[in-house]
N, C-alpha and C positions, 0 to 999 in steps of 0.2 A: 504494500500500500504506500503510495507516494503522498506526502503531505505538502501543504503550501510552503513555498520557499525551497522546494527540491529535496527536503529531507525524507527519509523513509521511516516507516513505523517499525518498531522493534517489538516483537512478541516475547514477553518474559516467560520462561518455562515455569509451570506451577506443579510439576510432578514432585511428590514429597510433601504435599499439602497436609495430609493427615499427620505425618510426623511433626511438622512445624506447629500445627494446631495443638498437639499434645505437649509441646515444649513451652508454650506461653510466649511472652514478649522476647524478642531476639536478645540473646546474651552477647555482649560485645566486650572486646578486650579493653585493657587499661588505656590504650591509646585512643579509644573512641571518645568523642566529645559530646556531652549532653548540652544542647543549646536551649536555654530557657526562654520563656515568653518575654522576659525583660531584655534579654540579649537581642531577640528578634526585633522588638520595638525600638531598640537603640540604633538599628541599622547594621550592626556588625556583631558577629559572635562565632566562635569555633572555626575561624578562617573563612566564613561565608559572609557575603554582603546581602542585605535584605532591602527590598524596595516594594512600594505599593502603587497600585493604580486605582483611581476612583476615590481616593482619600489619603489620609496620612496614617503611618504606622502608629499603633498604640496598644495598650493592654486593657483588659476588662477583668475585674475580679468579682466573681459571683459563685455562690454555693461552695465556698471554701477553696477555690482555685483561681489562679491568675493565668490568663491565656492571651495571646497576641492576635491582633486582627487589623482591620482597616476602618477608620472612622473620621469623625470631624474633630479638629484640634480643640482641646478643652472639654470634650464630652466623652468621657470614658465609657459611658453606657452604650455607645454605638460601635465599639471596637470589635466587630465581628466581620467576617468576609461574606458579603452578601452578593446579590446579583449585580453585575457590571463593576465588580471590584475583584482585585486579585492581590496576592502576596507572593513574591518570588525570592527564592534563595539562589544566589549565583556564586560561582567560583571559576576563575579563569584557568586554574590548573586541574579542576575536577575533584569530585569527592564521591565516596560511596555512601549511599543512604543506609544507615543501620536500622532505622525505624523512625516513627514519629507518632505523636499523640494529638488527636483533635479533641475539642471540647464544644459543648453546647449544640451537639448534633442530635436533634429530636425527631420523633415520629408523629406528633400530633397533639395528644391530650394535655401535654405539659403546659404549653403556652399558645395553644391554638395554631400550631404549625402544621404545614403539610408534611409528607414524608420527605425529610430534608435530604439533599444530595450534595456531596462534596466531590470535586474532581481534582486529581493531582496529575500534573503533566511533567514528565521528566524529559529534558532534552540532553542527550548525551554528547560527549566531546567529539564523537565521530559524525555528528549531524543527524543521527537517527533519533527517534523519540518513542515514548510509551506513555499510555494514558490509563490511569486507574480511576474508577468511579465507585464511591461508597454511597449506599442508600440505606437509611434507617427505615425499615419496613414495619408498619403496624399490623399486628395480627390479633392482639387482644390486650387488655390492660395488663401492664407489667411484663409484656413479652420481651424477648431478648434476641430478636432476629435482625441481622444486618446483612445486606447483600454486597458482593464485590464483583466488579467486572474489570478485566484487564484487556486493553486493546480489543474491545468488543466481544470478548469471550466471557459469557455468563454461565458457562457449563460447570463451573466449580461448585462444590457442595455448599449448602447454606452455612453461614458462619454464626456461631453462637456468641452472645454478648450478655453482660450483666444488665439488669433492668435499668432503663432510663425513665425516671418518674419525676414529678414535680419536686423541686428541692434538690435534685441530682444534677451534677455538672455535665452529664451526658458525655463522658469521656470515652474515646475510642483509641485503643493502642494498635498500631500496625507495624509489622516488621519489615524486613528487607525485600519488599515486593519488586524492586527493580534489579535484584541480583547484585553482582559485583561490578556492574558497568559504571564507568566514571561519568558522573553527571555534571554538566556545565551549568544548568539552571533547573530549578524545581519550582513549579508554579501551582499554587493552591487557589481555586475559585469555586463558586457555588453555581449549581445548575438549577434552572427552573424546574419545579416539580408540579405535575398536574395530577398527582395522586393524593387524595385525602383519605387518611386512614379512619379518623374519627374527630369529632369536635368542629370548631369553626373553620379551621384551615384558612385563616386570613393572614397568616405570616408565611412568607416564602423562605426558601432555603438560606440559611446563614450558619456560620460556625467560626470558631477561633482555633489557634494552634497552641497547644499546651507546651510541647517541646519537640525538638528534632534531634536525632542522633546522627552525627556525622563521623564517618570512618575514613580519614585521608589515607592515600597511598604512602608507604607500602604496608601500612597496618592492615589493610583489607586482605592482604594475602594470608595473614595468619588467621583472620576471621573465617575465611572461606575454607581454609585447610581443616577447620573443625567440622566441616560437612554442612555448614549452614548456608552456603552459597545457593542462591536461587530459591530458597525456601521462603514461605510466606507465613507470617503469624498475625493473628488478628483477635482482639478481644475487647470487650468494653468493661470499664470499671465504674463503680459508683462514684 
């Protein structure tokens, strides 16, 4: 598949999914860097540069956690990544994504939301790219179902998550979904959702970033020598 600008789409292998799910959040070596929401909002952290479109970088503290997003200067309550907004992590030398955590991704009854959708686009140093889409799907009150699609492939088994309810930060932990490929830029944005699980559904998709785990070369070689390369982990925490 050829993308705009001449780049090609890269399909990330997902064999080993069951093993990865059983392992929980990706274990990373001592050289891995956990980049916090505060780092992201400052514009720099862990060797990565962060930028926003549609607003300014900022943080939002709610339900016991602080996460980074895009908003209006001086109004911390707006600092989520909504429609027509994006947040990008960039590195000229490239980095391996060890994992990331999103916050405030809900499925409806908590705040009158639709089944919210987050998109993560990785552009690799070789010019190819890969796209992951996370959707919080409402099945019943207190359900824990989240779907994941990578490069249009939705054939992966359903992903379990801990319940997101009112008063919960709706945090989602995701592992090394783009494998050991060196990433030049990683963009987070929200997609329009036309799915109403329950409730008013008068709030469109938005979310924030709790943290990003970066594994710079050559540390990534040790990481994937442990057999974690190309594996995917995914869970939700309260």
